[in-house]
C-alpha positions as CSV (number, residue, x, y, z in Angstrom):
1,M,0.0,0.0,0.0
2,G,1.4,3.4,-0.9
3,H,1.9,6.3,1.4
4,V,-0.8,8.4,-0.2
5,T,-3.3,5.5,-0.1
6,F,-2.6,5.1,3.6
7,L,-3.2,8.8,4.2
8,W,-6.4,8.6,2.2
9,L,-7.6,5.6,4.3
10,L,-6.7,7.5,7.5
11,L,-8.8,10.4,6.4
12,L,-11.7,8.1,5.7
13,V,-11.5,6.4,9.1
14,L,-11.3,9.7,10.9
15,T,-14.3,11.0,8.9
16,V,-16.3,8.0,9.9
17,L,-15.3,8.3,13.5
18,S,-16.2,12.0,13.4
19,T,-19.6,11.5,11.9
20,Q,-20.5,8.8,14.4
21,G,-19.9,11.2,17.3
22,P,-23.6,11.9,18.0
23,R,-24.3,8.2,18.1
24,L,-21.5,7.6,20.5
25,S,-22.5,10.4,22.7
26,E,-26.0,8.8,23.1
27,T,-24.5,5.5,24.1
28,F,-21.0,5.7,25.5
29,L,-19.8,9.3,26.0
30,S,-21.2,12.6,27.0
31,T,-21.4,15.5,24.6
32,A,-18.7,17.3,26.6
33,A,-16.3,14.4,25.9
34,I,-17.2,13.9,22.2
35,V,-16.8,17.5,21.0
36,P,-13.0,17.7,21.8
37,L,-12.6,14.2,20.3
38,V,-14.2,15.3,17.0
39,L,-12.2,18.5,17.0
40,L,-9.0,16.5,17.5
41,F,-9.9,14.2,14.6
42,T,-10.6,17.3,12.5
43,L,-7.2,18.8,13.5
44,I,-5.4,15.6,12.5
45,K,-7.3,15.5,9.2
46,G,-6.5,19.1,8.5
47,R,-2.8,18.6,9.2
48,V,-2.7,15.6,6.8
49,V,-4.4,17.7,4.1
50,I,-2.2,20.7,4.7
51,D,1.0,18.8,4.7
52,H,0.5,16.1,2.1
53,F,-2.4,16.9,-0.2
54,M,-1.8,20.7,-0.4
55,G,1.9,20.0,-0.7
56,L,3.0,22.4,2.1
57,Q,5.1,19.9,3.9
58,H,8.3,21.1,2.1
59,S,7.3,24.7,1.6
60,R,8.5,27.7,3.5
61,S,7.4,27.4,7.0
62,A,5.4,30.7,7.0
63,W,2.9,29.3,4.5
64,R,2.6,26.0,6.3
65,W,2.2,27.5,9.8
66,G,-0.1,30.2,8.5
67,V,-2.6,27.7,7.2
68,L,-2.2,25.5,10.3
69,A,-2.8,28.6,12.5
70,W,-6.0,29.4,10.6
71,L,-7.2,25.8,11.2
72,V,-6.4,26.0,14.9
73,L,-8.2,29.4,15.1
74,V,-11.3,28.0,13.5
75,L,-11.4,24.9,15.7
76,G,-10.8,27.0,18.7
77,L,-13.7,29.2,17.9
78,I,-15.9,26.1,17.4
79,A,-14.8,24.7,20.8
80,Y,-15.5,28.1,22.4
81,A,-19.0,28.2,20.8
82,F,-19.8,24.8,22.3
83,H,-18.9,26.1,25.8
84,L,-21.2,29.2,25.5
85,P,-24.3,29.0,27.6
86,S,-27.4,28.2,25.5
87,S,-30.1,30.8,25.6
């Protein structure tokens, strides 16, 4: 199995695990535990896409870290939104 095929399969597995989050929260985990897990899966997926599929692994570090910082900012805002009190 090639390196790119392995990464593609990793992305598929992480996507399936992320989409099954609501089902897991009903049976095994609380919503407070599943949200960080899904965000972690999303961060891993984003890092794989940024480094390998966007080809930024060997680029200047400013581009690579800029895109990664954007991803972390968006995920941080999503995590913050989940901790806001519902009205």
